[in-house]
Structure formats: C-alpha cells, structure tokens
VOLUMZA-629583 format. One record per atom (N, C-alpha, C): x, y, z; residue in three letters. Coordinates in steps of 0.1 Angstrom, whole numbers, plus 5000, padded with zeros to 4 digits. Each point is the difference from the previous one (the first is absolute). Layout:
BEGIN
XYZala ...
This chain:
BEGIN
620992516260met 500150144996met 498750054994met 499550115006thr 498850064995thr 500350084987thr 499050014991thr 500350084988thr 499150125000thr 500550114994ser 499150124999ser 499650024985ser 498750014998pro 499650024986pro 500450134994pro 500250004987leu 500350124993leu 498950105000leu 500350135000pro 498950094999pro 499349994986pro 498950064999glu 499249994987glu 500850054988glu 500850115002arg 500850064990arg 501450015005arg 500749895000pro 501450005005pro 500950084991pro 501250045006asn 500950084993asn 501449935000asn 500449954988leu 501249924999leu 501250085005leu 500150134996glu 501150085004glu 500150015015glu 498850015007gln 500050015014gln 500549875006gln 499649884994leu 500449875005leu 501549994998leu 500650054989lys 501450004998lys 500750085011lys 499550115003his 500550095011his 500049935013his 498949935003gln 499949925013gln 501049905000gln 500349934989ala 501049905000ala 501450065003ala 500350114994lys 501350075002lys 500150045015lys 498950055006glu 500050045014glu 500349885009glu 499349894997leu 500249875007leu 501549965000leu 500550004988leu 501449964998leu 501050095008leu 499750144999arg 500850095008arg 500049975015arg 498849985005ser 499849975014ser 500849875004ser 499849904991ala 500749875003ala 501550025000ala 500550084991arg 501550025000arg 500550085012arg 499150075006glu 500350085012glu 499849915012glu 499749874998lys 499849905011lys 498850035008lys 499050064995asp 498750025007asp 499449865002asp 499849965013pro 499549865002pro 498649984995pro 499250105000val 498649984995val 500149974985val 500850084993ala 500149984985ala 500749864997ala 501049975008leu 500749874997leu 499149885001leu 499150005011val 499249895002val 498949984989val 499750104993arg 499149994988arg 500649924989arg 501349994999phe 500649924990phe 499849855002phe 499549965012arg 499749865002arg 498849954991arg 499450104994ala 498949964990ala 500649924989ala 501350024997leu 500649924989leu 500349865004leu 499649904993pro 500249865004pro 501549975004pro 500950064992ala 501449975003ala 500550065013ala 499350105005leu 500450075012leu 499149975012leu 499049914998ala 499049995010ala 500549955014ala 501149925000ala 500549945012ala 501250085006ala 500450114993arg 501250085005arg 499750075012arg 501050015009ser 499950085012ser 500150154997ser 499650085009ala 500250154998ala 501450034998ala 500949945008ala 501450034999ala 500649964986ala 499549884996asp 500449954987asp 499550094988asp 498850045001leu 499450094990leu 500850134999leu 500550055011ala 500850135000ala 501349994993ala 500549874998thr 501349994993thr 499849994985thr 498849984995leu 499849974986leu 500150134991leu 500449994988arg 500050114991arg 498749994992arg 499050065006leu 498750004993leu 500050104989leu 499249974989ala 499950084988ala 498650044998ala 499850104990leu 498750054998leu 499049894996leu 500449914992his 499149894996his 499549925011his 500849995011asp 499649935012asp 498850085007asp 500250135001ala 499050095006ala 498850004992ala 500150004987gln 498849994991gln 499349875002gln 500749895001ser 499449875003ser 499250005013ser 500650065010val 499350015013val 498750074999val 500050124993leu 498850084998leu 498949914993leu 500549934989ala 499149924992ala 499349905009ala 500849935008arg 499449895009arg 499150065011arg 500450125005glu 499150065010glu 498650044994glu 500050024986his 498750034994his 499449884994his 500649885002gly 499349874996gly 500449954986gly 501250054995phe 500449964987phe 501349925001phe 500349904992pro 501249925001pro 501250074995pro 499950114993ser 501250064995ser 499750154997ser 501150084998trp 499850144996trp 499450014987trp 500449914990asn 499450014987asn 498549985000asn 499549905009ala 498649985001ala 499350125006ala 500650065010leu 499450125006leu 500050114989leu 501150024993arg 500050114990arg 498949974989arg 499949884996glu 498949974990glu 498650035005glu 499849975013arg 498750035005arg 499750155001arg 501150085004val 499950145001val 499750064986val 500749944990glu 499850054987glu 498549974995glu 499549885004glu 498649974997glu 499150115005glu 500350045013leu 499050095006leu 500250154996leu 501250034994thr 500350144997thr 500250034985thr 500149894992leu 500350024986leu 499050094993leu 500550104992gln 499250084992gln 499849954986gln 499050044993phe 499749954987phe 501150014991phe 500750124999asp 501150024991asp 501149905003asp 500349985013gln 501049915004gln 499749864996gln 498749965001ala 499649874997ala 500249984985ala 499750104992val 500249994985val 501449974997val 500950075006thr 501549984998thr 500449865004thr 499549965012gln 500349865005gln 499549904990gln 498850024995phe 499449904991phe 500749994987phe 500350124994val 500650004987val 501449945001val 500850055010arg 501449955001arg 500049855003arg 499149955009gly 500049865003gly 499649924988gly 499150054991ser 499649934988ser 501049994990ser 501050094999val 501049994990val 501349945006val 500250005013glu 501249955006glu 499949865006glu 499049934996his 499849865005his 499850005015his 499350095005arg 499650005014arg 498550015001arg 499349904995leu 498650004998leu 499349995014leu 500649945010thr 499450005013thr 499850145005thr 501050084998arg 500050145005arg 498950074992arg 500049984987ala 499050074991ala 498649965004ala 499849875003glu 498749955003glu 499550065014glu 500950025009arg 499750065013arg 499550144998arg 500650084991ala 499650134997ala 498650004994ala 499749914991arg 498749994994arg 498949955010arg 500449925009thr 499149965011thr 499650125008thr 500950085003leu 499750125009leu 499250104992leu 500250014987phe 499250094992phe 499449934988phe 498949935002pro 499449924990pro 499750074987pro 499850135001asp 499750084988asp 501250064993asp 501249955004leu 501250064995leu 500249994985leu 499849884995val 500149984985val 498950074993val 498850015005ala 498950074994ala 500250154999ala 500850055009lys 500150155000lys 501350054994lys 501149935001asp 501350054995asp 500449954987asp 500450094991phe 500449964986phe 501249905000phe 501050035008his 501249924999his 499849865007his 499250005011ala 499749875006ala 499249924990ala 499150064993ala 499249934990ala 500949944989ala 501050084996leu 500949954989leu 500849885005leu 500550005012val 500949895004val 499149885003val 498850015003phe 499149895003phe 499349954987phe 500050084990gly 499349964988gly 498550025000gly 499650115006glu 498650035001glu 499650094988glu 499849944989ala 499950084987ala 498850105001ala 498949965006thr 498850095000thr 500350135008thr 500849995011val 500450125007val 500950084992val 501049944994val 500950074991val 499350084989val 499049934994ala 499350064989ala 499250135005ala 499549995012arg 499350115006arg 500950125002arg 501249985005his 501050105002his 500450064987his 500249924990leu 500450044987leu 498950094993leu 498849965002ala 498950084994ala 500050145006ala 500350015013ala 500150145006ala 501250074996ala 501249934998asp 501250064997asp 500849914990asp 499850014987pro 500749924990pro 501550005001pro 500550115005gly 501550025001gly 500649905010gly 499249945008leu 500649915010leu 500649884994leu 499649964988ala 500549884993ala 501550014997ala 500550114999thr 501550024997thr 500850075010thr 499350065010arg 500650095010arg 500749925011arg 501350025002pro 500749935011pro 499450065013pro 499949915010gly 499550045013gly 499949885010gly 499350025011gly 499849905010gly 501349995009gly 499949905009pro 501149985009pro 501449994994pro 500149944988leu 501349984994leu 500350094989leu 499150104997lys 500350104989lys 500149934987lys 499349894997trp 500149924988trp 498950044990trp 500249974988ala 498950004990ala 499049895004ala 498750024998pro 499049905004pro 500349864996pro 500449984987leu 500249874995leu 501049925008leu 501050075006leu 501049935008leu 499449945013leu 499050065006tyr 499449945012tyr 499349874996tyr 499350004989val 499349884995val 501049894997val 501150034994ala 501049904996ala 500849945011ala 500150085011his 500849955012his 499149935010his 498750004998ser 499149955010ser 500249855003ser 500049975013arg 500249865004arg 498749935002arg 498950064996trp 498649945002trp 499749914988trp 501049954993val 499849924988val 499049885002val 500349935011asp 499249885002asp 498650035004asp 499850115006lys 498650045005lys 499250074990lys 500750084991asn 499250094991asn 500850024987asn 500449904993ser 500750014988ser 499150074989ser 498849964999ala 499150054990ala 499850155002ala 499850045013gly 499850155003gly 501250084996gly 501249955003leu 501250074997leu 500250014984leu 499649904993ile 500150014986ile 499050104994ile 498850005006ala 499050094995ala 500450155003ala 500750015012thr 500450145004thr 501150044990thr 501049914997ala 501150044991ala 499450034986ala 499049924996arg 499550034987arg 499350134999arg 499350045011leu 499350135001leu 501050114999leu 501149995008leu 501150114999leu 500650014986leu 500349894994leu 500550004987leu 499150074990leu 498749975001ser 499050064991ser 499950155002ser 500550055012gln 499950145003gln 501450074998gln 500949934993gly 501250074996gly 501249975009gly 499949905009ala 501249975008ala 501149944992ala 501250035003asp 501249964992asp 500449865004asp 499849904991val 500349865003val 501549985004val 500950094995asn 501449995004asn 500450095011asn 499150045008thr 500350095011thr 500949925010thr 500850075008gly 500849945010gly 500550105010gly 500949965008tyr 500650095010tyr 501549965002tyr 500850105003pro 501549975001pro 500349925013pro 500749894998trp 500449925011trp 501150085008trp 499750015013glu 501050085009glu 500350134995glu 499150074993gly 500250134995gly 500850024988gly 500449884994asp 500950014988asp 499150004987asp 499950104993pro 499250004988pro 500449914989pro 501349955001gln 500549904990gln 499549865004gln 499549985012gln 499549875004gln 498550005003gln 499349994989lys 498550025001lys 499349865002lys 499250005010leu 499149885003leu 498750034993leu 499649924991ser 498850024992ser 498849935006ser 498850044995ala 498849935004ala 500049864996ala 500649974989leu 500149864995leu 500949925010leu 501150055004trp 500849935010trp 499249985013trp 499350105004ala 499249985013ala 499049894999ala 499349994989ala 499049894998ala 500749874998ala 501050004991ala 500649874997ala 500949945010ala 500850085008cys 501049955009cys 499850035014cys 499350115003his 499750045014his 498749935005his 498950034993ala 498849945004ala 499849864994ala 500749974989arg 499949874993arg 498649984995arg 499450104994his 498650014996his 500149974985his 499849884996tyr 500249964985tyr 499050074992tyr 498750005004ala 498950064991ala 500250154998ala 500550075011leu 500250144999leu 501250034991leu 501149925001ala 501150024992ala 499649984985ala 499149904998gln 499649984986gln 499250124995gln 499150055008leu 499350124996leu 500950124996leu 501050025009leu 501050114997leu 500749984987leu 500549874998leu 500749974988leu 499150024987leu 498849965001glu 499150014989glu 499650154998glu 500250085010ser 499750144999ser 501350084996ser 501149944997gly 501150064995gly 501250025009gly 500049935012ala 501150015009ala 501349944993ala 501150075003gln 501349964994gln 500549885007gln 500149884993pro 500449885007pro 501450005005pro 500950064992asp 501450015003asp 500250135008asp 499550015012asp 500150125008asp 501250015009asp 500949904999gly 501250005008gly 499849945014gly 498749955003glu 499849955013glu 499149874999glu 499050004993ser 499049895000ser 500649874996ser 500749994989gly 500749884996gly 501049955010gly 500850095005tyr 501049975010tyr 499449935012tyr 499050065006his 499549955012his 499049894998his 499349994989ala 499249884997ala 501049884999ala 501150024994ala 501049894999ala 500649975014ala 500250105008glu 500549985014glu 499049925008glu 498750034998asn 499049935007asn 499749864995asn 500649974988gly 499849874994gly 498649984995gly 499350124997asp 498650004996asp 499949984985asp 499949874997val 500049964985val 498850064993val 498849995007ala 498850054993ala 500150154997ala 500650085009met 500250144998met 501050024989met 501149935000leu 501050014989leu 499449974987leu 499149904999asp 499449964988asp 499150124995asp 499350065009leu 499150114997leu 500850124995leu 501150035006leu 500850114996leu 500649974986leu 500449884998ala 500649964987ala 498950014989ala 498849965003ala 498950014990ala 499750144996ala 500450105008his 499850144996his 501350074996his 501049914997gly 501250064994gly 501250025009gly 500049955012ala 501150015009ala 501249914995ala 501250055001his 501249924995his 500649945012his 500549884998ala 500649925011ala 501350075005ala 500650094992asp 501250075005asp 499650145005asp 498850035001gly 499650135006gly 499750114991gly 500349994987gly 499850104990gly 500650145004gly 499250114999asp 500550135003asp 500350015015asp 499349935009gly 500350005014gly 501449955003gly 500549914992ala 501449955002ala 501050104997ala 499750094990arg 501050104997arg 500150115011arg 498950035006ser 500050105011ser 500749945013ser 499949875002trp 500649955012trp 501449954998trp 500349974987gly 501449954997gly 500149855003gly 498949935003asn 500049855002asn 498849944994asn 499849885002thr 498849934995thr 499349935011thr 498749954998pro 499349935011pro 500849875004pro 500649944990leu 500849875003leu 501250045010leu 500750104996phe 501250045009phe 499550045013phe 498950085000phe 499550065013phe 499649895010phe 499249904995ile 499649905010ile 501049905004ile 501149994992leu 501149925005leu 500850065010leu 499750135004gly 500650065012gly 499649945013gly 498949925000his 499649925012his 501049895002his 500049945011phe 500949895003phe 499349865000phe 500649904995ala 499449875001ala 499849955014ala 498949935002gly 499849945013gly 499350105010gly 499850124997leu 499350095009leu 498650024997leu 499350095006ser 498550005000ser 499450014987ser 500750074990his 499450034987his 500549894990his 500649905004asp 500649904991asp 499049954989asp 498949945004ala 499149934991ala 499450104990ala 499550115004pro 499450104990pro 501050044990pro 501350035005val 501050054990val 500349894990val 500149875004arg 500249904991arg 498949994989arg 498850025004arg 498950004991arg 500250114990arg 500350125006gly 500250124991gly 501149984990gly 501149955005val 501249984991val 499649904988val 499349895004ala 499649914990ala 499150064989ala 499050085005trp 499150064991trp 500850104991trp 500850085005leu 500750104993leu 500949944989leu 500749905003leu 500949934991leu 499149934989leu 498949945004ala 499249944990ala 499350104990ala 500050125004his 499350104992his 501050104994his 501349964999gly 501050074992gly 500950095008gly 500050005013ala 501050085007ala 501449964996ala 500850104999asp 501449984995asp 500949975012asp 500549885001ala 500949965011ala 501350074999ala 500350064989asn 501350064998asn 499950164999asn 498950055003arg 499850145000arg 500950075010arg 500850104995val 500950075009val 499250115008val 500150005013cys 499350095008cys 500950105006cys 499650125003tyr 500950115005tyr 501350004992tyr 499850024987pro 501250004991pro 501150105003pro 499650115006glu 501050105003glu 500649985014glu 499649905007gln 500549975014gln 500649865001gln 499249915005ala 500549865002ala 500149924987ala 499050034991ala 499949934987ala 499849855003ala 499049975007glu 499749865004glu 498949944992glu 500049874998thr 498949934994thr 499249925011thr 498849954997pro 499349925010pro 500949885005pro 500949944992val 500849895005val 500950055011val 500550124999his 500950055011his 499150015013his 498850054999ala 499250015012ala 499749865006ala 499749914991ala 499649865005ala 501249935006ala 501250034995ala 501249935005ala 500350045014ala 499750125004arg 500250055014arg 499249935010arg 498749994997his 499049965011his 499149884997his 500049954988trp 499149894997trp 500749875000trp 499349904994asp 500549865001asp 500249944986asp 500449885000val 500249934987val 498849994991val 498849965006pro 498850004991pro 499750134993pro 500350115007met 499850134994met 501050034988met 501349965003leu 501050024989leu 499749914988leu 499549885003glu 499749914989glu 498850054992glu 499050065006leu 498950064993leu 500550114991leu 500850095005leu 500550114992leu 500949954988leu 500849895003phe 500849944990phe 499249944989phe 498949945004gln 499049944990gln 499450104991gln 500050135004his 499450114993his 501150094994his 501249944998gly 501050064992gly 501050095008gly 500050005013ala 500850085008ala 501549974997ala 500850104998his 501549994999his 500649995013his 500849905003leu 500649985013leu 501350075002leu 500650054990arg 501450065001arg 499950154999arg 498950064999thr 499950154998thr 500650075012thr 500850104997arg 500750085011arg 499350135003arg 499950035013arg 499550135004arg 501050114996arg 499650125004ala 500950124997ala 501349985007ala 500049945012asp 501349985007asp 500749874996asp 499549934990gly 500749894994gly 499649865007gly 499150015010arg 499749875006arg 498949924993arg 500249875000thr 499049914993thr 499049955011thr 499049944995pro 499149935010pro 500749915009pro 501049924995phe 500749915009phe 500750085011phe 500750114996ala 500750085011ala 499050055010ala 498850044996leu 499050065009leu 499549895009leu 499749884995ala 499649895008ala 501049965010ala 501350004996ser 501149965009ser 500150115011ser 500050124997leu 500250115010leu 498850025009leu 498849954996his 498950005009his 499749875007his 501049914999gly 499949875007gly 498949914995gly 499650024988asn 498949924994asn 500749884993asn 500349915009ile 500949894996ile 499449914989ile 498849965002ala 499449914990ala 499950064986ala 499750135000val 499950074987val 501450014994val 501050035008ala 501350024995ala 500549864994ala 499749895007asp 500449874995asp 499349974987asp 498750034999trp 499349984988trp 500550074989trp 500450135002leu 500550084989leu 501449954996leu 500849965009arg 501349944997arg 499849884991arg 499049915004ala 499849884993ala 499550024986ala 499250124998his 499450024987his 500950074990his 500950095005asp 500850074991asp 501550015004asp 500349925010gly 501450005004gly 500550135007gly 499150095003ala 500450135006ala 500849985013ala 501150075002asp 500749995012asp 501050125000asp 499650124996glu 500950114997glu 500150105012glu 500149955012leu 500150095012leu 501450055002leu 500250125004ser 501350065003ser 500449955014ser 501250035004gly 500449955013gly 499250065012gly 499650124999thr 499250065011thr 498649944999thr 499549984988glu 498749944999glu 499949865006glu 501149934998arg 500149865005arg 500050005015arg 500650105006phe 500050015014phe 498650035006phe 499350094994leu 498650035004leu 499149894997leu 500249934989ala 499149894997ala 500249895009ala 501349975005ala 500249905010ala 499350035013ala 500150135004gly 499350045012gly 498549984999gly 499450044988met 498649994999met 499549864999met 501049914996arg 499649855001arg 500249955014arg 500650075009gly 500349955013gly 501149905000gly 501050024991asp 501249914999asp 501150065009asp 499949965013arg 500950055010arg 501549974996arg 500349884996ala 501349964997ala 500650084989ala 499350024989lys 500550084989lys 500250155004lys 499150055007val 500150145004val 501250025009val 500249915010ala 501250015008ala 501349994992ala 500049904991met 501249984992met 500350134992met 499050064994met 500250124991met 500550125009met 499550015012leu 500450115008leu 501449985005leu 500449885003arg 501449985004arg 500950034988arg 499649974988ala 500950034988ala 499950154997ala 498950075002glu 499950144996glu 499150075011glu 500650045011pro 499250075011pro 499350134995pro 500450064989lys 499450124996lys 498649984995lys 499649874998leu 498649974995leu 499050055010leu 500450025013arg 499050055010arg 499550144996arg 500850074993ala 499650144996ala 498750004991ala 499749884994leu 498849994992leu 498750035009leu 500149975013phe 498850015008phe 499650155002phe 500950094997asp 499750145001asp 499450064988asp 499949934989arg 499450054988arg 498550005000arg 499450114995pro 498550004999pro 499449884994pro 500549954989gly 499449884994gly 500049885009gly 501049995008thr 500149885009thr 499050025011thr 499850125005lys 499150035011lys 498649974996lys 499750014987lys 498649964995lys 499749865003lys 501049915001leu 499749865002leu 499549975014leu 500050105009ala 499549985014ala 498549964999ala 499350064991arg 498549964999arg 499849854998arg 500849954991glu 499949864997glu 500549915011glu 501250035005leu 500649925011leu 499150005012leu 499450115004ala 499250015012ala 498649944997ala 499649984988gly 498749954997gly 499949854999gly 501249934998arg 500049864998arg 499849925013arg 499249904998arg 499749915012arg 501349915003arg 500749974989asp 501349935002asp 501050115003asp 500550005012thr 500950115004thr 501549974998thr 500349894993thr 501449974998thr 500850114993thr 499550064989ala 500750104993ala 500150135009ala 499050035008leu 500150125009leu 501149985010leu 500149885006glu 501049985010glu 501450004993glu 500149944988thr 501350004993thr 500450144997thr 499250094995met 500350134997met 500450095012met 499249985011leu 500350075012leu 501449965006leu 500249875000asp 501349955005asp 501250064991asp 499750024987ala 501050054991ala 500350155001ala 499150075007gly 500150145002gly 498950094995gly 498949944995phe 498850084996phe 499550075012phe 499850134999asp 499750095011asp 498549995004asp 499749955012pro 498649985004pro 499350145002pro 500850105001ala 499450145002ala 500050084987ala 500549944989gly 500150084987gly 498650034995gly 499950124994thr 498750044995thr 500050014984thr 498849974994asp 499950014986asp 499550134995asp 499650014988ala 499550134994ala 498850055008ala 499249925006met 498950045008met 500350045014met 501349985003gly 500450025014gly 499649885009gly 499749894994ala 499549885008ala 501249915002ala 500049945012thr 501049905004thr 499649864997thr 500949905000pro 499549864999pro 498949975009pro 500050055013leu 499049975010leu 498750064995leu 499950114994his 498850054994his 499349894991his 500949954991trp 499549904990trp 499649875007trp 500749965010ala 499649885007ala 498650025007ala 499850125005ala 498850035006ala 498950014990ala 500350054988phe 498950024990phe 499649864995phe 500849905000ser 499749874995ser 499549915011ser 500050055013gly 499649915011gly 500949895002gly 501350024997asn 501049895001asn 500750005014asn 499449935009leu 500550005014leu 501449945001leu 500349894992ala 501449955001ala 501050104995ala 499750074989ala 501050104996ala 500150125010ala 498950045005ala 500050115010ala 500949965012ala 499949885005arg 500849955011arg 501550004997arg 500349954988ile 501450004995ile 500650144999ile 499250094994leu 500550144999leu 500250065013leu 499049985010leu 500250065013leu 501249945007leu 500249874998ala 501249945007ala 501350054994ala 500050054988his 501250064993his 500050155002his 499250065009gly 500150145004gly 499250094991gly 499049954993ala 499150094992ala 499350095009ala 500050134997pro 499350105008pro 498549994998pro 499250015011ala 498650004999ala 499450145000ala 500850105001asp 499550135002asp 500150094988asp 500549954989val 500250084988val 498750024993val 499750134996arg 498950034992arg 500450024986arg 499349944991asp 500350014986asp 499850144995asp 500650044989ser 499950134995ser 498850034991ser 499349894997thr 498850024991thr 498750015008thr 499849925010tyr 498850005008tyr 500250045014tyr 501350025004his 500450045013his 499449915011his 500249874997ala 499449905009ala 501149905004ala 499949955012thr 500949905005thr 499649864995thr 500949905002pro 499649864995pro 498749965007pro 499850045012leu 498749975007leu 498850064993leu 500250124995gly 498950064992gly 499849934987gly 501049964994trp 499949924987trp 499349875003trp 500249945011thr 499349875004thr 498550025000thr 499650115007asp 498650035001asp 499450024987asp 500650094991tyr 499550034987tyr 499849874992tyr 501149924999ala 500049894991ala 498949895005ala 499949995013glu 499049905005glu 498650034996glu 499750134998val 498750044997val 499850014984val 501050064994asn 499950044986asn 500749904990asn 501149945004arg 500749924990arg 500549875007arg 499149935006pro 500549885008pro 500449894990pro 501249935004gln 500449884992gln 499349885007gln 499849904992pro 499249885005pro 500649945012pro 501349995001asp 500649945011asp 500750095010asp 499650134999gly 500750105009gly 499549995014gly 501050015009asp 499750005015asp 500250145005asp 499050094997tyr 500250145003tyr 499950035015tyr 499249935007ala 499950025015ala 501449955006ala 500549894995gly 501349955005gly 501150104997gly 500050064989val 501150104997val 499850125009val 498750055002ala 499850115009ala 500549975014ala 499749885004his 500449965014his 501550005001his 500749954990ala 501550005000ala 500650144999ala 499450094993leu 500450144999leu 499850075013leu 498949985006ile 499750075013ile 501049945011ile 500249875000ala 500949945009ala 501450064998ala 500450034988ala 501350064997ala 500150155003ala 499050065005gly 500050145004gly 499550094989gly 499349954990ser 499550094990ser 499250125006ser 500250124994pro 499250125005pro 498549964997pro 499250045009leu 498649984999leu 499350124994leu 498949984993pro 499450124993pro 499550115009pro 500050124995thr 499450115007thr 498549975001thr 499350085008glu 498649985002glu 499350034986glu 500550104993glu 499450034987glu 500249894990glu 501249945000glu 500349894991glu 499249885004glu 499949975013phe 499249885004phe 498650014996phe 499450114999glu 498650024996glu 499849964986glu 501150024991arg 499949974986arg 500349854997arg 500649935010trp 500349864997trp 498849914999trp 500149904992gly 498849924997gly 499949865004gly 501249945004ser 500049865004ser 499749985015ser 498949935002asp 499549985014asp 501149925008asp 500549894995pro 501049925008pro 501250095003pro 500550074990ile 501250085003ile 499750125009ile 498850064999lys 499750115009lys 499849955014lys 499649875002thr 499949955013thr 501449985006thr 500949954992leu 501449985005leu 500650145004leu 499850104991val 500550135003val 499450065012val 498749985002ala 499350065012ala 500649935013ala 500249874999asp 500649945012asp 501450055003asp 500850024989ala 501350055001ala 500050155006ala 499150084995leu 499950135005leu 499750015015leu 499249905004arg 499750005015arg 501249955008arg 500749914994glu 501149935008glu 501350095001glu 500250074989arg 501350085000arg 499950115011arg 500950015008lys 500050105010lys 500350144995lys 499550105006thr 500350144996thr 501450035003thr 
C-alpha cells in the first residue's frame, strides 16, 4: 500500500469529514471504498463480498485514512496534525492542563512544539516553576499574584501547588510559590470540587495529596495554611503518606480531622476504612490507619450522627479483616456499639459475608444477636446453601428480602468477590440478577467494575441483562469495564475477559461518540472487532 503525505497545513476537521465520506460510501457498498478497508490488518485478507457484509464503523474509516497517510492509528495521525497546526494559545492550554493532570508527556509535547512557551506565558511559567518569568510578569502587573485566570480559571498559587513537575523542578516551584505569597497570594486559596462551595480543595491539599510535593506543603504550612482543611489529612492518610501526615501534625493537624471533620460529618479514620481489604489501596490504607490510631484518632467517634451514626469499627466490620479489627481493638474500639438502626459490628460483618471478622467478633464478645431475617441473609452471604434452603422451606416469605433496597446494595460485594460461592447461593435462592441499586447499577455492572470474569459468567448464565444503563453514569456493564480497567483496576481483574464475555452475550456496543472517549486499548480492540462482525 502506498502512502500519501499530509499537506503542510493539514485540517483535522477535513480529515474527519473524509473518514465519514469513506464510511458512507462503504455502507453503500461502493467497491472502491470497500477495498480501501483492506488497509486494516484484520481485514487485509477479506474478499470484496465479505467486506460488504461487515458493519463498518467510523473508527474503522479513520484508521484507514491514518494508514493511507502512513500512521499506525487515528490517534497518531491526529497528534501529528495537531503538531503541524497547534496555535500558541492552544499549546499553553495543553501544557498547563497536562502539567496538573498527570499527563506530562502531552505537556512536554506542547513545550517541544513551542520552546518559548514557558518563557512567554504567565500560567505556563507558574505550572513549570519558572520563577524569573513569573517575577517579570508580576513586575508589569502586580495584580496577577492574586487574580484567577488561565486555562482553569484558578488563583495562581493553585497552578503551582498542582504541578506534576515536582521531580524535575521542585526548587523552581517553591521559589515561585514563595514569590506569589510575598505578593499577597492567599495561602488558603482553593476551588470548589465539582462546583460545590462546601467542598473546597485547597492549595495545601493539591501540594500534599495531589502532587505529593513535601517541600511545597511545608512552605504553605509555614506560611499559615490551615492544616485541618477537611481534605489534606484525609487523603494523606488514604495515601499512607506517613511523612506528610507527620508534617501536617507538626503544624497542628488533628488525627480526627479537626474542623474539617465537623464539615464532613466523619473523620479521616472512618473515611479511609471505606476502602476494601485486599484491593488496590490496601497497603496505603493500613499505613494510614496505623498512623491515625497512634496519633490519637478516636476509634469510637460517631460519624454521620444524624444518619447512620456509625463508628470506624462498623466500617471495618463490613469490608476489612481480623488484623484491622485487632488494631482498632488495641486502640480502645468498642465492639458492641450499635448504629442508628441497632446493628452491631458483628451484625454488619455477618450481613456482608465477612466470615472471619464475624467469627472473631463472636469469639471476643460472644456477639450473636441476629434476627431471623438477618440470619437468612448472613447464611446467603456465607454461601451456606444448606442453611439457606432449609430456612426457605420453613419460611418462603424470606425471598421478599431480595426486593429491599438494603439487600440490593449487597450486589456490589457479591459480584466483586473472587470466591463466587455466596453469589451462586444468593442467585439460586432468588436474588435478582437484574435488580438495580441506588445508582441504577446491576450486579453485572459491579462484576464488570471489579474485572470479575467468574462472577460475570455466573450472572450471565442466570439471565443478568447486559444492556442496562445505570442511572448515574448512563453506562452499560461493558462501559463500566472500560472505565475501571483504565481508572480503577483491581490487581487481579480480568477486564478484557469480562468485556469478551459481555460482547459474546450480546452487550450493546458503544456509539461512535462513546467509543472515542473509551480509554482501554484491549477493550477497544475487542469492541472494534465486534462492531465489524455484527451484521447490519
């Protein structure tokens, strides 16, 4: 196949239009258009008649154009066009966003295309820590030190605090922050998370937990940053960043969150116990819990007092293990405290199928106070088929429990476990594989999210629908698989395997617009093959 070089000033919109025209012609069975699709390795050996039967999609046509111009993919072509056509202001935005969003390769590419970018632009200089350039701009306009602006409409100090160039230019970032502070920048500046003014992300949080820039966090604290800002202590503990926690404590941060805890209604200890044992954040959370308890965190602090009224022990009983409960107990945790609904840690461990913790709690305080309905659900969550069957024979009305919202919440845990005994037990007893929780998610969504191929296969075999879109993100289980594989992968998750099973079960495939936003290359490859193979 011969390739045609790009023009000196290519137009991406024109190339997109050409791809759409190629796709339209191919769908109209134009033989000249169809044969061009042999540029794709997967279609190279297909006959003209065979090509005419395929359900070609826009990304196929885009890939054809890319290969015809000598590029391995549409993304590679798009990046080259961007290099040839990128304007200075666009490069600034790309550089700044890439620098704060942990996309340094993209940021570096913008700087390579415009080597004078940092020297010319105030916000690019901020995020790179080019203090001399920042000083020059401030000399011309002192008000820049406090004026929100730039691609993200932030106060200047926030760009410095979020910068991911810590390893390359820590000293420059510190000098830049010091300069801004000397010119009146508010050390406690922040911005509302997701537009909520009650949830403010501070410059300290950005330095301490986002960029993990210890020296800059120290400067901010020494300059008067509020250590109990409702975020920094929480997320430093979540990260298991003991050095950062020590720094925060040295400047007055409280292990229970101080004023920040009052605004959230919980504490750092309770917050980080919301993670699950054995998953990707396990080790950092254990370090954070140990530090918090050693520095005075209250294992009996009641969180959300007007709602669930839970303590950290309740949170740990649901999803953690015996070593975590032992650690809390060693620091004075009460094991019999009841939540607002009357349930103890033992009841929660039992209802969540946390067998080892339930057994440990029973051995330590003799707790065994489950009601009849709770015993039924606990047996199911243990995977005790015989007991579940016996209880159903004696009281068939117990099946009505599966329709309760509280029971539907268990889908997340059942579908996430690698041991599928409890899932099969509950499904056989009447647990609805199509039931949705408060997010509108089905058990299959949660199996997809955790990359649990065994659970996905069991759910599909029990009639779980693959076409349901949740009510929160409006995505199918296949969409959740793609998101989790890129953003929240579990160490042993088989996301490609789950995607293959969902596609084989007839899962709806993404629209062209959705497909463009997906990020997992293995899953996109599976979807692309499926789109070609499914007949119109």
